[in-house]
Structures are given as C-alpha cells and as structure tokens.
N, C-alpha and C positions, 0 to 999 in steps of 0.2 A: 523393641526395635534393636537390630544388630548394629553395632558400631564398628568403625574401622579398626579400633584397637582390639576388639574381639577377634576379628578376622586375621589380623596380623599375628595374634597369639596362636590362633588355630594353625596358620601356615608354619609357625615355629615348632609347635608340638607335634605336628605330623611327622617331622623329621626324627623325633626322639621316641615317640610312643609306638608300641607294637600294634595296638588296637585303635582304629580310627574313631570308634565310638567314645573311647576314653579321652582322646584328644578333643573331640567336640564337647564332651561334658566339662572338661577342664576349661574350655574357652567360654562356657556359659551359653551354649546354644544347642538347639535340637540337631540330631544327626543328619536329618534330611536337609535342613538349612545349611549345615556345614558342607554337605556334599555339593550343594548348589554353588557355593562360593569356591569350592575346590575345583569344580568343573569349569567355571568361568575364569578363575585365576585373577579376579579383580576385587577391589574393595567396594563396600556398599555405596560410597559416594561416587565411585566410577560407574557403577551400574545404574545409578539414578538418572532418569531421563530429564532433559531440560524442560522446564515449565513454560510453554509458549502459548497456552490458551488462557482465556479470561475466565475467572470464576463467577463473575457477575456482569451484568450489562453495563456498558459505558454510558453514564448519564449525560455526557457532553457530546455524544456521537452526532446528534442533529445540529448542534450549534458550533461544532469544532471548526467548520469552514469559516464562519464569521469571526471566531476567536483568532484563527490563524491570520486572517486578513488584518485584524487590529494589530497583531504583533508585528506583522511585516511592515505596516505603516509606521507604528511607534514601538520599536523594540524595547524601549525603556518602561513600558507599562508593567505594573506589578500584577500578579495573579489575583490578589485580593481586590484590586480596583476593577479588574475585568469581571470577577465573580459578583461583586456588588452591582455592577451594571447589568449583568444577566438577571439578577434577582429583581431589579426594578422593571426590566422589560418583559419578564416572564413571572408574574406574581404566583407564588405557591409551587413553582416547578422545582426549584432547587432549595435544599435545606442547608443550614449552616455547616453541618457535618461533611458536606461534599467539597468544601473549600480545599482540603488537603489533597483530594483526588485531582482537582484542577491544577494545584501547585506542582504535583508530581508530573503531570502530563506536559505542562508548560516547560518544566525543567528539562525533560527529555527532548522537547522540540528545540529549545535553545542549544542543547548540546549536539543535536544531529542536523537541524535545518536552519537554526538561527544565524544571525550575523557573526562574522569572525570576531574574536576578542583580541584586545591589544596584547601584544607579546612584549615582555620585558627581556632584554638581552643582557645576560650577565657579563660584566666587564672584568677584564684582567687589570689589576692595579699593581704598579711597580713602585718600589721604594723611592721616595724623593721626587716622584714625577709630577704629582698634581696636588694642589691645595684648592679647596672650594670655600667660598664665603657668602654670607647672606645676612639679612637683618631679620630678627624675629621680635614680635611685640610681646611685652610682658604684662600688659594691663590686666589680664584676667586673673593674675596671681594675687591682686589686691595688696601689693606691698606698700607700706607707708614709711615715711621718714619723719621722725619727730611728730607722729600722729597725723600727718598730712599725706594724702594719696600721692604716690610717686609713679606717674605714668612715664614709661621709658621703653627703649628698645635695647636689644643686645646685638652688637656686631659679632657674628659667630663665624669662626674660622676652623676648618677641619682638614686634616691630611687624609686623603682617601685610602692610603695603604694601611696605616696603623690606626686610623680614626682618632688620633691625638687631636684635642680640641682646646680652644680658649675663646675668650670673648671680652668685649669692652662695652661699657655702658654708653649709650648715646641717646639723642632725642629726635633725630631726623635722619633721613637717608641722603644727607648732603655729602659733598666731596670731602669736606673737612673730617667728618666722622669716618668716612671710608679710609682716608689716608691715616688717621690716628689709629683706627682699629687694625688695619693691615700691618702697619709698622709695629704696633705693640705685639702682634702675633709673631711676626718674623724675629724680632729681637728676643722675645721669650723663647722662641724655638731655637735660636742660635744659628740659623742658617736660612737659606731660601730654596724652595722647590723649583723645579724646572718651569712649571706652568701654574697659573692662577686663574680659576674660572669663577665668574659671577653670572647672575641673571642679567637681564637687559636694563641695568640701572641707568637712568638718564644722566647721572653724574659721571658715569664711566663709559657708556656705550652711546655712540652717535646714532641718529636716525638712519634708516636704510639708504636714503637718497644722498647722505653725506659722503664725500669722497674718502674721508678717514674713518677707520673702523672704530677707534676709541677717541675719547676727548683728549685734548692736548695735555691737560693736567694729569689725567690718569696714565696716559702713555709715558709722560715724564717720570711719574712715580715708578712704573714698571721698569723703565730703562735704568733708573738709578739703582735698582736692586737686581737687574739682569734677569727679569722674569718675563716669560712669554704670556701675553694675555689671551684668555679664551672667554667666550660668552655662550650662553644657551640660545637655542632657537626660540622664536616667539611662541608663547603658550606651551612651553615644554619644561615645566619645573622638574620633571623626572631626570632631566639631564644634569641637574644639580642634586641628584638624589641623596648623596651621602650627607650633605649638610642639611637637607630638608628633613631627613630621618633623624639626624642628631638634634634638630630643633625640638622635636617631640620628646625624645629621650631626655634631653637636657631640662626642659621645662617640667617634665614628670619628676626628675631628680630634685629640682628646686622645690616643687610642691611637697615632696616627701620630707625633705630637710626642714622645711618650714613647719610641717606638722610635728616633727620630732622636737623642733625648737620651742613649740608651744605658742608662738605668736609671730606676727608678720611685720612688726614695727622695729625700725632700727634708729639708733640715736642720731646718726648722720650718714651721709653718703659714703664716707670712708669705711664705716663699719659694714655697710652693705657690700662694698667692694671686696673687703676681706672675706666676707661670707662666700661670695661667688668664687674668689680665688681658691679658697679651701675646697669648695665643691669641685672645681675643675681638676685640682690635684687628685682628689678622690676618684673621679671618673677616669683619669689618665693612668692611675696606678696599675690597672690590669692590662695595660697595653705596652709595657716596658720593652718586651722582647722585640716586637715589630717596630716600635718607635726607635730602638737602638739601631735597627737595620736602616731606618730612614735617616737618622742622624749621621750615619757613616757616609752617606752619599749626597747630603745636602751641600749646596754651594755656599761660599763664604759671603758673609755680610759686608756691605761697604764700610768705609771708615766712619761714617756718621749718618744720622737720620736726616730726612727732609722735614723742614718745618711744616707741620700740618695746619697751614692757615692760608687764607686767601687775602692778598693785599690790595687795597684800593686807596687811591688818593681822592679825597672829597673836600669840597669847600663848605665851610660851616655857614649856614644861612643866617639871615638877620633875626630869625626866631631862636637862634642858638641851638639848632637841631641839624642832624644829618640823616640821610635816608640810606639804609643799608638793607639789601635784599627785600625790598618792599616793606620795610618796617622803619619807624621813626624813633631816633634816640636823641636825647638832649646831651649837650656837652657844656663845659664851662663857658660862660658868656664872654670871657676874655678871648676866646678863639673865634668869635664872630668875624666872618669875611676872611678867615685864614684857611690855608690849605693844610689838612691833617692827613696823616696816613692811618688807615684803619686796617688792623690785622684781625681777620675774621676766623676764629677758631670754632670748633664744634659746640662749645659751651659758653663762649665769652667773646667780647670784642675788646681789643686793646687800642687805645687812642694814642698815637705817637705824634709829637710835634718837635721840630728841631732836634731830631735823633734822640729824643727822650720820651719815655712812656709817661703820659700825663694822667691817664685814667683807664680803668678796667670796668666794663659793663657786662652784666649777664646777657647772653644772647636770647632773643625772643624766639619762640617756636611758632611756626606758621607765617602768615603774611597779613598785612593790613593792621598791625598792632603798633603800640607806642610804649616807650619807656621814658617818662619825663621825671627827672630828679629835681625836686623843688629847690634844692641847694644851688643848682646852676643858674636859676633865674630869679630867685627871691629878691635880690638887691634891686633889680629893675622893677619888679612888681610893687615893692614898697614905694618906689618913686612914682609909679603909674598905677594906682589902685583901681582906676576905672577900667583897666583892661582885664581884670580878674573875672567879672561876672560872665562875660561872653567869650572867655578864652577857650580855644578849641580843645585843649587838653586839660580843662579845669578839674575833671574827676581824678586826674593823676596827682593833684596837689593836696590830697587828703591821705597822709601816710598811714593812718589807722582809722578805725571806725569812730574813735573818740574825737578826732579832729573834725570829722563830718558832723557829729552831734554838736560839737562846740559851735561850728559855723551856723547850723540851723537854729541853735538857741540864740545866737547873737542877732540873726535876722528877725527872730520872733520878737525880741525886746528892743531893737534899735532900728533906726532907718537903714536902708540898704547901704549907703555910702559909709556910715559909721561902722556897720557890721563888717564890711569888707576890710576897712582899715584895721580894726581890732583883730580880725582873724589873721591878716597878713602880718601883723605885729607878733602874734603868737607863733606863726610859721617861721618868721625871722628869728625868733628866740630859739626855736627847735634847731634851726640850721646852724646858729652860731654858739649855742650852749650845748644842749643835749636833747635829742628827740625823745629818748626814753624818759628823761626827767619831766619834760613837758607833758608826755602822755600820762605819766603817773599823777601829775598835778590836775590834769583834766579829769582823770578817773576819780580823784578825791572830790572834786567839785560836783561832778555828776552824781556820784553816790550819795553825797550829803545834800543834794538838791540846792546847791548854792548858785547864785548868779555868776555866770562866766564872764570875765573881762580880761583884757590883756594885762592890765596892771596886777590883778589878783594872781594870774598864772605866773607872771614874772616874779612877784613877791615870794610865791611858794618855791619856785625853782632856785632863786638866789639865796633863800634862807638856809638851804642845805639841811633842812629838818627832814628826818626820815618819814616817809609817807607809809601808812599802814598797808600791808599787803592785801591782795584781793582775798576776800572771805570765800572759802570753799562752800559750795551749796550742795547739800546731800538730799537727793530726792528719793524718798522711800519707794520700794517696788510696788507696783500697782496690783491690788488684789482683784483677780479675775473670777473669783468664785461667785460673786453676785451676778456676773454675766452668764456663767454656767447655769445658775438657778433660773435666770430669766429664760434661757433656751429650753430648760426642762419644762417650765410653765407653758411656753408656747407649744411645745411638743404634746403635752398632755391635753391642751385645748384642741 
C-alpha cells in the first residue's frame, strides 16, 4: 500500500531526476502507480473515498425505534441497561458481543439528536476582585486525635484569580465558624478582596421572601471589612466552582500527605493545625506570581477584628442549667436565678457574670444534647441523695466507665439508698480532691476484685500511695491457617 510519504518523495524526486522510472523506483512504488499519482496530483489519503456504507447488517434496525423512544423519555438511560432489557424481551436474539455496537449507536444519537448538554462558560477573573468560601467535610479521611476519631469540617477560602487558599478547622456551619474562618483568612491574606461569595448558607443568606438579602450578623461582618457580599443561585454549586474544585484538590493533598506521614493520628489538635498550615503553604508556593498581583490591589484591613461570637443574656434555672442553641449546659449552682452573659464561640461557651468570665464550656455539636458537670451540682446532690436515682441527666454523672461500675457494684451489695449515698460520697471526693486519683483507686479495687465503698476509696486517695499502672495486655495474632484447612476440606468434599 502506497503511503503519503512515498508520494511526497516522488513529487520531490521528479524535479531532480531525469528519468521518471528512476524517481518512481527511488520512491518505492511501481511506475504505473507513480504515474497515477502524478496525473491526479494528490496524496493517497486525499484520493481515498469516504466510507459511508455498512459492512454488515445493523442488528438493532428493527428495535431502534423503540430504543429511540426510551432515550427520548429518559435521556439518562445507559446503553447497557437498554441492552439488558432487549435481551430479556427478545431471548436469544442479541449476543453479549453486540453491546458495543449499541453503545456506539447511542453515542452518535446523543451527539446528533439527543438533548442539549449543559454549557460551562469560562469566566474572566481579575486580581483582588473575588474570594469564595465554603465548608467541606473531612470525615472520610479517618483522622484521629490521641487515638480517637476526629470528625470535623474545614472552612475553606480561595481567591479566584490566584487560587491562593487557606482554611480553619470547625465543627458546624454556624455563623461563629463562618466569622472565625473568614476573618482568619483575611488577616492571613493581609487585605480584603472586593467581593466575597458563599453558597446559600442559612447563617449568611436569608430566605427568598425575606426583605434583606443577608442576615444582619453577616452583613455587619461584611460592612466591617468593606466587602460586597455575593451568593450563588439555588442548586447551582458550579457558581462557586473555584472553591468546590479546591475542596477536591485540597483533600487529595491531605490524603497524600497522610500516606507519606505513615499514619493519621495526631497528638493533639494543635499538631493537626500545624500540619494543615504547612500543607496550605506548600499548595500556595506555586502561586506566588499571581498572588503578588492580587496583594498589590487588595484593600486595607480595618484596625481590629470583630469578636467571632454570639452574645446572649440568660437566666440560670433552678436546676443550675442554661439552654443555648437547643442544648443544655450546667453552670455553677451559685449562679441559680442570676442573669449571666453567654458568649457563644464556634468551639466553646464563655460564661460571664459581673463583667468577669467565670467558666468556659466546650460547645456541643448538634441539638438536643446536654453537658452536665457533676462539680456544679454535687454539693446539692449530697444533701438531697433521693434526687439522684430519677435525675433527668443522671448518665452525665458518671465521669468514666469505672464510676459506673462502682455504682452498679454498690447497688448490687447494698440497699438503693445506701448505694446512692456512698456513690455520691465518692463523686464528692472526685470533685473536691482529684477525679483521676479517685478513678485510679476504683481501678485498683475493680482489678483486685475488692468490695467498693466510699471509705475504702477515700483511704486510698488520701494515703497518697502510688497505685500500680494499668497492665498492658498483649493479644497474640490469630492463626488462620486452621480456617484455611477447613475450607480446603469443605472444597474437597
């Protein structure tokens, strides 16, 4: 078969060789063939006619009308689904090898007659004009802190021109985490962009029927930094496409860094924060040129940050509890029937009374939960032991599993009233002496199978004698060869 390269060589040699036959021979073709190409003056690929006829009969010719109707009604149907349906309705007519034929024909139909596809319009980004932010869940990365699973989110901020990015750890999509994350990003950036876009966060964007576009807290935050707020349209995540794409890239980078690190456990949250900070520096290292262009046009930061908290004034109930964001927290019993100011941050609550911070409580995630500190109410419980058995939040009064074991043991060997008094005495000791020391004393009594009593626990705690540490238990690996042999015996049978 003559190639285009041979004919090009022929046309070149004709200009230099005196004999046409020699030119044809040097081109590697017969003289008659060479004359044909010289006569037409075209290459072999240009002379080749277009293949418009079928080489074999179309196996779907009789059923194509039905297939087309199915695709018009449900354009998302896959060719394999349709093919399997045809095989069920026409047994023996279609072989498995004909699936590819149907896939090709449906592909041509989609490109020529199918529904129009969504068009993505490339946007022009200008330096310092727009920053986007969103939350992304990190649960699938299986990160642990001190051996315990650490489920969390990352507030992710991206500049659309340079793709410079940063993030803040948070636990919910509340306004406090939005304020903390956005302000962290702006102060790390060293300036403010002209606009900031989010999706339709309920903490930032009001419902369509609301007269104001953004919530008051979010609008105040934007006004403080002189930023114009933007939001995406409903069900249009592509409008926040830069940050959505960076979610995927960022989590892939975290996954690869964890694989290089060799494990996913961190000593504490501070170490994990340093890990993320180093990763963001690494990701931003290749964007310096465009980032410098953005920095030169960013607006100035205000003189100070806004405190990223929500303030509420609440009255402490007779049960020494307050209700914040549909969760119950206990406070010191001295504050009963007093008005306290609660400063709600993204990760904690601060209790203020008389212009003084009196307590800091970890913030609960979700709703309908409770955080009862036995130290706040133990004095009253000791005086009213009868309230313990049916106390609404009784399960919160077992600091560790050993306290629960001790209570169950006391109930087993004593009357209910005696058991409650002794357990509350142990709990009182933990509150006023040391919870860890009481827990160690209970561990010693449980391990030695000794009778548990408040006097025995108190004696161990006050003796200041060192209690032996927990003995490590080494479980040998399970030998599965016997199971393999069993499977082989079953297979032979």
